C-alpha positions, -999 to 999 in steps of 0.1 A, spaced: -735 203 -402 -716 169 -404 -737 158 -434 -729 191 -452 -692 185 -446 -694 149 -459 -710 161 -492 -682 185 -500 -658 158 -514 -685 144 -538 -692 179 -552 -655 186 -556 -651 152 -575 -679 161 -600 -664 195 -607 -631 178 -615 -647 154 -639 -667 181 -657 -636 203 -659 -616 174 -674 -643 167 -700 -644 204 -710 -607 204 -715 -610 174 -739 -637 192 -759 -615 223 -762 -585 202 -773 -605 184 -799 -621 215 -813 -587 230 -820 -579 201 -844 -584 211 -881 -590 177 -896 -621 168 -877 -651 156 -897 -684 175 -896 -700 146 -877 -673 148 -851 -677 185 -848 -714 181 -843 -708 155 -815 -684 178 -798 -709 207 -799 -736 185 -783 -711 173 -757 -701 209 -748 -737 219 -745 -745 191 -722 -714 198 -701 -724 234 -698 -758 224 -685 -743 199 -660 -719 226 -647 -748 250 -640 -767 222 -622 -736 214 -601 -732 251 -592 -768 254 -581 -765 222 -561 -733 235 -544 -750 268 -535 -780 250 -520 -757 227 -499 -737 257 -487 -769 274 -477 -777 243 -457 -743 243 -439 -745 279 -430 -780 274 -416 -768 246 -394 -737 266 -383 -759 296 -375 -783 275 -355 -754 259 -336 -738 293 -330 -770 307 -316 -772 279 -290 -735 284 -280 -739 322 -278 -769 318 -255 -749 295 -232 -720 319 -231 -741 351 -227 -763 335 -200 -732 332 -178 -724 369 -183 -752 379 -159 -740 354 -133 -717 367 -106 -708 333 -93 -679 314 -109 -686 287 -134 -660 264 -120 -675 267 -85 -710 256 -97 -702 220 -101 -683 199 -127 -714 193 -149 -720 230 -155 -683 238 -159 -680 209 -184 -710 221 -204 -696 257 -206 -661 245 -216 -677 222 -242 -696 252 -257 -665 273 -258 -645 245 -275 -673 242 -301 -673 279 -307 -636 278 -314 -641 250 -339 -669 270 -356 -645 299 -361 -620 276 -378 -647 262 -402 -660 297 -410 -625 310 -416 -620 283 -443 -652 294 -461 -644 331 -460 -611 333 -478 -624 350 -509 -659 360 -503 -680 384 -482 -716 380 -470 -733 358 -446 -703 337 -438 -683 368 -427 -712 379 -404 -713 345 -388 -675 345 -384 -677 379 -367 -703 366 -343 -683 335 -336 -653 357 -328 -673 377 -304 -686 346 -286 -651 332 -283 -637 366 -271 -665 369 -245 -658 334 -232 -620 341 -231 -626 372 -210 -648 352 -187 -623 324 -184 -594 348 -178 -614 364 -149 -622 330 -135 -585 320 -139 -574 351 -119 -600 346 -92 -592 310 -88 -555 317 -83 -564 344 -57 -593 328 -39 -577 294 -37 -544 307 -25 -530 288 4 -525 311 34 -501 305 62 -503 317 97 -481 347 104 -464 331 133 -453 303 110 -434 326 87 -425 357 107 -390 364 120 -390 361 158 -360 376 176 -350 363 210 -348 388 238 -311 388 235 -313 399 199 -335 428 207 -312 440 235 -282 436 212 -293 459 185 -278 493 182 -243 488 197 -214 505 179 -177 502 179 -155 532 176 -118 530 167 -113 567 174 -107 563 211 -106 536 238 -144 529 237 -143 496 219 -178 482 224 -183 448 209 -212 444 185 -228 421 209 -252 403 187 -222 384 171 -192 390 193 -200 388 230 -227 362 223 -220 345 190 -245 318 197 -273 343 199 -287 342 164 -325 344 170 -351 317 171 -376 307 144 -401 279 140 -388 244 136 -402 241 101 -381 270 88 -350 259 108 -351 226 89 -345 245 56 -308 251 63 -296 219 47 -326 209 26 -331 210 -11 -359 228 -28 -377 196 -35 -379 188 2 -396 221 10 -423 226 -17 -457 236 -5 -491 241 -22 -494 278 -31 -530 272 -43 -553 244 -33 -545 212 -52 -582 207 -61 -582 236 -86 -550 227 -105 -569 206 -131 -593 235 -137 -566 261 -140 -547 238 -164 -579 232 -186 -586 270 -187 -551 276 -198 -554 250 -226 -587 266 -238 -571 300 -239 -540 288 -257 -561 269 -283 -581 301 -288 -549 322 -294 -555 340 -261 -522 326 -246 -508 361 -240 -538 371 -218 -536 338 -199 -498 343 -192 -503 379 -181 -531 369 -158 -509 343 -141 -479 366 -139 -498 395 -125 -515 374 -98 -484 354 -88 -462 384 -88 -485 401 -63 -486 369 -43 -448 366 -40 -445 403 -31 -472 398 -4 -452 368 9 -422 391 13 -444 415 32 -456 386 54 -419 378 61 -415 414 72 -391 424 44 -392 461 38 -389 474 2 -359 496 5 -339 517 -19 -301 514 -19 -299 549 -5 -322 540 23 -299 511 32 -268 532 31 -283 557 55 -295 532 80 -282 531 116 -262 500 124 -287 486 149 -316 486 124 -293 475 96 -280 445 116 -316 434 122 -324 438 85 -293 417 75 -302 389 98 -337 389 85 -324 389 49 -303 358 56 -332 340 71 -357 351 44 -335 341 15 -335 304 25 -373 304 29 -380 324 -2 -358 304 -26 -363 269 -12 -399 272 -3 -417 299 -22 -398 300 -55 -396 262 -57 -433 260 -50 -440 288 -76 -420 269 -102 -439 237 -96 -473 256 -98 -462 272 -131 -451 237 -144 -484 222 -134 -505 248 -153 -483 255 -183 -461 225 -185 -474 214 -219 -469 247 -237 -432 248 -246 -413 275 -227 -444 292 -214 -440 277 -179 -405 291 -175 -415 325 -189 -444 328 -164 -423 317 -135 -394 341 -143 -417 371 -149 -437 364 -118 -407 360 -95 -382 384 -110 -393 416 -91 -393 400 -57 -360 383 -62 -344 415 -74 -358 433 -44 -339 409 -22 -308 410 -43 -308 448 -43 -307 449 -5 -276 426 -7 -261 449 -33 -266 479 -10 -248 461 18 -219 453 -5 -217 489 -16 -217 503 19 -187 514 40 -163 487 52 -172 487 89 -158 459 110 -191 452 127 -206 442 94 -181 415 86 -198 386 103 -232 396 88 -217 399 53 -201 365 57 -235 352 67 -250 368 35 -222 354 14 -226 318 27 -264 317 24 -262 330 -12 -234 306 -21 -255 278 -6 -285 288 -26 -268 293 -60 -274 257 -71 -311 260 -62 -313 293 -81 -295 279 -111 -319 250 -112 -350 272 -109 -338 295 -137 -319 269 -157 -334 279 -191 -340 315 -184 -337 334 -217 -318 365 -205 -303 349 -174 -311 381 -155 -318 365 -120 -289 341 -122 -265 368 -134 -276 391 -106 -271 364 -80 -236 356 -93 -228 393 -94 -240 398 -58 -219 368 -47 -188 384 -62 -195 417 -46 -201 402 -12 -169 382 -15 -149 413 -24 -166 432 5 -156 405 30 -119 407 19 -119 445 19 -136 447 53 -111 423 69 -82 442 55 -97 475 66 -101 459 101 -64 452 101 -57 488 92 -80 501 119 -63 479 146 -29 491 134 -39 528 134 -57 528 168 -37 551 191 -40 561 228 -27 591 246 -32 578 281 -22 545 296 -49 519 302 -59 519 339 -45 492 361 -26 474 333 -55 450 327 -68 436 294 -73 463 269 -106 468 251 -88 464 218 -75 430 228 -108 418 239 -125 430 208 -99 417 183 -98 382 199 -135 379 202 -138 391 167 -116 365 152 -130 338 175 -164 346 159 -149 344 124 -139 308 130 -174 298 122 -167 311 87 -131 297 83 -138 277 51 -154 307 34 -125 330 46 -100 304 32 -118 308 -2 -120 346 -1 -86 354 14 -64 329 -5 -53 355 -31 -45 383 -6 -8 377 -7 -3 377 30 33 366 36 51 384 65 36 396 97 47 428 114 77 426 137 76 435 174 100 453 197 129 432 211 110 427 243 81 410 226 96 392 197 133 392 189 127 381 153 103 389 125 75 364 123 79 353 87 48 334 76 66 322 45 88 301 67 58 289 86 42 278 54 73 258 44 72 237 76 35 228 73 4 237 55 -11 269 68 -45 281 56 -52 316 43 -73 322 73 -45 312 97 -21 335 79 -44 365 81 -53 358 118 -16 355 126 -10 388 108 -39 405 127 -26 393 160 9 405 152 -5 439 144 -24 438 177 7 429 196 26 458 180 -2 481 189 -2 469 225 35 473 227 31 509 217 4 514 243 26 498 270 51 525 265 26 551 279 33 536 314 59 553 335 67 522 355 85 494 336 69 468 359 34 480 350 44 479 313 54 443 316 23 434 336 1 450 309 17 430 282 16 398 303 -22 402 309 -30 409 272 -8 381 257 -21 357 283 -57 366 274 -49 361 237 -33 328 243 -62 315 264 -88 326 238 -69 306 212 -64 276 235 -101 274 245 -117 278 211 -117 267 175 -89 292 170 -66 265 183 -73 245 151 -66 275 129 -35 289 145 -20 257 158 -3 245 189 30 261 178 14 295 180 1 287 215 35 275 227 53 306 213 28 330 230 28 311 262 65 318 264 59 354 256 35 361 285 58 341 308 87 362 297 67 393 306 59 379 340 96 374 347 103 409 334 77 422 358 94 404 388 128 418 379 115 453 373 96 453 406 116 433 431 152 432 420 161 466 436 140 458 467 155 424 473 190 439 468 184 456 502 183 422 518 219 413 507 249 415 530 269 438 508 281 471 525 266 464 559 299 453 576 324 476 592 354 483 569 381 456 574 358 436 597 332 408 596 312 427 622 278 440 610 270 477 614 237 478 632 230 513 619 234 502 583 214 470 590 186 491 605 186 514 575 185 485 551 154 471 569 137 505 570 145 509 533 131 475 525 98 482 544 94 516 527 99 500 493 76 471 501 48 494 513 51 515 482 48 485 460 18 474 481 1 507 478 6 510 440 2 474 429 -29 465 448 -45 489 423 -31 470 394 -52 443 379 -47 407 368 -82 397 357 -74 360 352 -77 343 386 -51 315 379 -26 339 364 -30 362 394 -24 334 418 6 321 399 23 355 398 15 360 436 30 326 444 61 331 423 66 366 438 60 353 473 85 325 470 113 349 460 104 377 485 96 357 515 125 333 511 149 363 508 133 380 538 134 349 560 170 342 551 180 378 558 162 378 592 177 345 601 213 357 594 209 390 613 183 383 640 209 388 668 217 422 655 181 433 651 158 445 679 121 438 679 114 474 670 135 471 639 114 441 626 82 458 614 66 427 597 69 390 600 74 368 570 38 357 574 26 393 573 45 399 541 31 367 526 -4 379 535 2 413 520 13 399 487 -21 382 484 -36 416 481 -17 425 450 -34 428 415 -70 431 428 -76 464 411 -84 483 443 -57 505 459 -48 498 496 -23 513 520 -3 497 549 -5 519 580 12 503 610 20 471 627 -3 463 657 10 448 689 3 413 676 25 419 646 -5 422 622 -10 450 598 -40 472 594 -48 487 561 -75 509 546 -89 512 511 -76 544 494 -105 567 484 -87 576 452 -97 543 436 -77 523 411 -44 536 400 -46 555 367 -9 555 361 
């Protein structure tokens, strides 16, 4: 065949020479002044040229017959090699490099034969066309075989990972924490425990996946197929592209790898859910799904997509944009499945228990955006990148809307009955634990809440705050973050709500005790957490003063009228310095009755904080015992033993029983001047 090809230029050169000579003869014959001898010579030359042309044409036909014979002979050999493999079930590339090389060489030669035959069959039919058809069939058969081997190699040499290496493993606490709900319609505020009561309880995963949180895609790439088959896959792709079967090769890769990525999502226990399914999901299940989504997004983008992109580049890197097209088409459906879940969350109702989870979703997606942009950098329609950016905006809006809705829910929460015992209200615990948990996301909240226009917080009643807390003046004195402004506003709303709830108590002293307990709890939460950094020491000082003021108000409301009985006014005879023993005895009896009533009621009241309870007991004891001792000292000569029911030590001991949350009653004084008391069966005071 090579000899035939080399003869072609010589034949073409002779044809050109003869054609040129014939043109000369024609030109000369057209001249009218030629002599008869010249005309005779031209006729002889034309005759000779004509015979030479016929000989050249015969020679060319003979040479072409020789080429075709060689081409047919070679095509027969190639066809036999290709067809012999069609009866083999084993893969060519698994039979050893020598046989694979022999097959690939035959396919390459068949492709070259088609190119040669195509050049000979431009304007003629016959034997060349038949050989070309056969060559096409051989190449097509080989391409189908190679496409199948390409698919099987991708599937059979896929790297598998142990399920425990990639599955989401919840801790015992996570399982127990699922399913809790908070209701704003009544007093049953139940923290969503997985993120509020125990914010550190975020599940446990294998150390490999934990390391992804701060890593780039390049640090986490793994081999999706065994490295040993990459050269074979790349060579098959080249053969198929050279044979104009690039579409079939791309589709084979896309189909296999699309299924592989979907299967990896299945292995990561990600359910394929419609938006309607997500919107109808109970919170316990939804909470688990969101936590899984946050965890899976890191793994899927930084491990599987990055590795998928490298695999695509390794196989199709030399074929223009083919590598990117294959990667995008293979990964698009699985990425959109993950993004659609996020979209469903962003479209769902603005429930406060979702806020921490949505913040987690926002942060992980924002963190992954650079990785996603790099993976889909030259994506033609930018579908995946646009969807990611769109979801990030939706989640950001959802965070802002949910936080503002939470403020509205706190403000609108109403009660019809006073909170038992004057302790720390569920609403207070919930709100403070809520914002304490949000401190982990303060930077994100600063970004998302900066345009909310929060300027002035709600004002309190005169007892709580004599002036409106103007955040614009705060801002002028030092830089206050958007998160701080919103937290201050939320706490102001909470204080107003608590002030309204305190008015449900009949006793002023219990109203003040209730406010003292709750403001003290809020202050301690801020002091002992990252909230201190956000709200600042000035906030702590201001609210320290507020709960101390409520403590003083409690003492005045409870003891002022009682201690007034221990004053000397109106116990002397008119116009004399002598004390009326009758009036003195009545004063003592009135004091004891009032004290016993306070004891009976206020032992049922509750101060949960041990130190605060002790401080208020000591402060109260100092005032009461000192006044009692002074009064007894001044009038001991006018009082009989029977008139003195309790010693100062007795009263001091009784005061230590206050604020324990369990009602007790004083009965009588025993002969040793000690009191006996019994626990009231009615339980804690509900007033």
